[in-house]
N, C-alpha and C positions, 0 to 999 in steps of 0.2 A: 231491774229497776231502770224506769224512764230516765232519758237522760235529758238535762236542761243548758239552754244556753241564752248568754247576753249578747255573744258575737252577731250584729246586725250588719255586718259591714258586704259589700256587694261580693264579695269573694268568698265569703261563707254562704251567705243566703245562696248562692249559685251554683254551691254544692250539693245540693237537697236536689231530689228529682219532684219537688212540688213544695210550695208553702200554701199551706191550708188554712184558710181564715173560717174559724168554726163559730163566730159573732152572728147577728142576726143580720138579715140584706141590708136593715136600716144604718148598724153601725157599721158596716162594710162601705155603704157609698160614701159617707161621711170622709173615713181615710183606713188606707188598709196599707199593707207591707208591700214595696214593689213586687210585681207578678203573682201577688198571692192569688188565690183560687178560693170563691166564695161558696163553703161548704157548711151552712149555718145547722146545728144542730137543736137551735129553736128557732122559729119565725119572730118576726116582729111581733104579731099579736099573741103567738104562745108564752114570748117572753112576760109581755105584757100582763097577762091571766096570770103567768105564774106567781110575777111580781105582785099582784092585786091580793090575790089570797096570802101570800107571806106577810105583808104590812096590816091585812084587814080582819083575816080569819086564823090562818094555824101555819107555823113554820114547817110542822110536819107533813100537813096534807099537801104544803107548795113544792116540798122537797119531793114527796111521793109523785106526782104529777109532774115535776119536771123531769124526774128519772125515767117515767115512763115516756115521755114527747122526746128526750134526747136519744133514749133508745131507738124508740121508731126511726127518727131521721137518720141516727147513724146506719140502720139497717139498709134504708131507702139509700144511702150515698154509695155503701158497698154493695149494692144490688142495681146502680146506677153508675154513674161518674167513675166510681172507683174500681168496677167490675173487672175491669180487663189487665190492672196493674199485677207486675210477677210479685213472685218471691222476694225479689232482692229491692223493692220498691223502699224507699226513704225519704219522707215527709218529714217537713219541720211543722208543726202545729201550734196554733195561739189563738188564744180568745183575750178578753179584756184586760184581766192581771194573771193569765194563766192560772187561774183555778178550776173550777168545777167542771164547764163545758169542753175545755180543751181537754183536760185530764180524763175524762169520761171518753173524748174520742181516741186518747193515745193509750188508754187501757186496755180498748176493742184491738185495736190497732197491734200492740205488743202480743196478743194473745193471736192473732192470727200469724205473725213472725216478720211483720216490718219492725225494722230499725226506725224507730221515731224519736224525734227530738223535741222537745217543749219549747218555746219561748220563753224563758223564767222572767215572770212580773207582765206577762203579755203585751198585747198594744201598748201598753203604759207605759214600756222599757223604749218601745222605738220613738213612741211620742217625746219621751224625755230626751233622747238623743238628737232628735231633730230640733227641738227648742234649745238645748244646751249650743248648736252647730249655730243657729240661725237667730235668736233672741238673745244669748247672755255673753255672745262673744261681742269685743267692740265693733269685729268687722270681721270679715272671711278673709282667710291668708291668703288668697289666690293674685295673681298678678294681672289685674283685670285692663283691659285695653276696650274702651269703649269705641264704637261707629256710632258718632253723631252725623245728624242731618236733617233737612226737612221730607215731612212726609213725602213718597215717591218716589224718593231717590234710589232703591232698591237695596236696602241695608241688608235685608233676610238675606237677598241673592248673593250679598258678597259674603254673607256668614256661610253660608252654604259652599261655594268657591272656596271659602279658608278651610271648611271642614274636609272638602276633597283633596286638598293641597296637605294634608297633614297635619294642621294646626288645632289646635283645642278651641272648641265652640261651645258656648252658652245659648242657646235659644229660648229666651225667657218667652216670648211670644207663642211658640210650640208648646210649652209647658203651660202657660195660660190659657190657651185657648183661644188666644184674640190676638188681632193686627194692632192694638193698643191705640187706637184712636174712634172718634165717635160713632165712624160707621166699620170699626174693625171687628165687629161681631163673624162668628165663622158657624156653619155650620155645627151642630152638636154641641154648642155651648162651652161654657167654662166649668171647670173641678170644683168642687169645696175649697174654700181656702186652705184646710189642713192638709188636704191630697195635694195640693197644690206644692206646699211645702215640702212635705213628703217627696213629692217628683223632685223638687230643686234638692233636696238634700242630699238625693240619692244620685243627682249627676254631677253634684260638686265631688261626692265621695269618690268619684269615677276617675277626676280630674288630677292633674301634678300640679300642685299649688306653687312647684319651682319655674313652669313654663309659663308662658303667655295665655292670658284666657281672653277670647274675643267675645264680645257681647255688644246687644245694641244699648245706645243711651235711651235707657225710656225714665218714664216720670214714675213716681213711686207708686203711681197704679197702675195696671193694663186691666181694663174694663173694670170690672167689680171687684178683683183681687188684687191685694196689698203685697207689696214687695217686704219682706221681711226686714227688720231694722241691721243686720249684721251684712246683707249684702247691699244694701241701699247704702250705709254709710262708706263701702267700698266703693260703691259705684259713683258716690258724689266727690272722691277726690280723686277718680281714677284717669290717667290721660285719654284725651280725644283724638280721634282723627274724624275730621269731617269728610263727609260724601257728599259731591255736587253734583246737578245734575241739569239739562234745560229743561224748560218746561215742558215742552212736546214730548219729550221722554218722560217725563213724569207721569204726565196723562196718560200715555200709554202705557207704562206700567202699573199704574192704578186699575185701569181697566182691564189689563189680563190678569192680572195676582187679587181684585176685589170682585172677580167675575160673579159671585153669586149675588152680587146687587143687582144686576141686571134682572128683569122678573120680578124684584121685587119694590116696585114703584111706589106702594103706597107706605112700606115700614121704610125707605129710604125719604120720601116726605114727611113723615111723623118725626124722624131722629133731626132732618134738616130745622122742625119745628122746636127740637129742643136747643138750639145754638145759644151761645149765651145773647143776654139781653142787648149787648153794643152793637150785634147786629138789626138792624132794622125792621119792622115787620114787613114794610114792602119789599126788601130785599130779600127776606126770609121767603116771602109770597113767591117771588120770580124765582127763585132756587127750585122751591116746590112745585111750580108749574114745569121746569126742565124734567125734574126729577119722574113726574107723574106722566109726562110725555115720554119718558125713556128718551131723552136728547142729555146722553150721559158726559159727551166729551166737554162740551161747554160749560156744565155744571162741575164739572172737576176741575176744568181751568180756574172757573170762578172762586172756589172752595179755596184752591192753593194761594192765590191771590189774596183774598179777601179775609181768611180763615187760617189756614196752616201755618202760611208762613210768618204772618203778624206773631201768632202763639209761638212758632219757633225762636223768633227774633228775641221774644220775651223770656222764654227757659233760657237761652243761652248766655243771657246776663246773668243767671242765677249758679252757673255750675263752677265748681272751685277746680276740676282738673285743669291740667295745663292742655291745650291745644296742640300737638306735633305735626300738625301740617294738614293738606286736603289733598282728595283724591277724585277726579271726576271722573266721571263715570262714562264710557265709550261705546259698551256693549261689548268689550272684548275681555271677558273674566281675569282670563290669564293673567293680562299685563295689569288690569287692574289690582290683581291679588299682589302681585312684584310691586308695584307703586306703593300699596300699601305696607307691605311688609320692611319696605324700604324705610319708612318713618317710626320702625318697633326701635327705642332706644336702646344701644347694648345692655345696659344695666336692668331692663326689663327679664334677660336672657333668654336665648333660643336653643 
């Protein structure tokens, strides 16, 4: 008998040799379990064709066609990406709701001799767990500490230094595929909202809620993605540590770490055109001229003074969490981490 599981914890998922998503490529692109490999038993086009026959002509004809297509695709996977797996191969398999598609794959695997486990309820079981953690709770239970600070102060670099020092870190911008500002788009683009939430849930599941968890003080949106309410509620009341730096250091940091904007003069000029209306048309045109000329240092300095810093000043007044203190960037990461950790209150736990 094929075994089933609803345990989708990181430890249990990590116990399998592979996690196989047999849904269509379109379903996989929207969201999937962490680390899953896409091995569809029906393509998007095949799934649509079977569904059309099922609703418009005959349930029997649809099942017969579906079975033929599924069998052919399973055979293709066995002769292709699965061809070198040994007799001891132990996969976890799932489809949308743990029914016909994953059942067909698991049945063939069991005949081969592979110890196969199905996700009971399929992807929907995973999605229910994500929603329960990020939407149904009043707030996540982790002890958040936020690195607050204006654009270009190097908060992400400090997070990385904290991680290297053994601290718990949640890098929201990395999960969201965006640097969190008008010019924050990065190569590769952003994941779908559900995929972002899955990655976030997976990351939180691996962290100890009794230890401090450092993250950046983001807005409720990172690029096109929204922070789930349970995380946002915790961030709104979390203690903050302000990161400060000189304007020259901030300009140098932005030019180094937003390096992909060099050579994207037209895209940069178009982004400037989308700045809020309180910036005059004449000022935007000045900035666009600098962008098109590739004269980035004075452009970044002007944007820091006239766009980013005023926006940051407005946002800090709305934050409810207490301010624990300030850390001034000096370029010496170890000293900055020590100064930052010294501000962590004893009741947060270390």
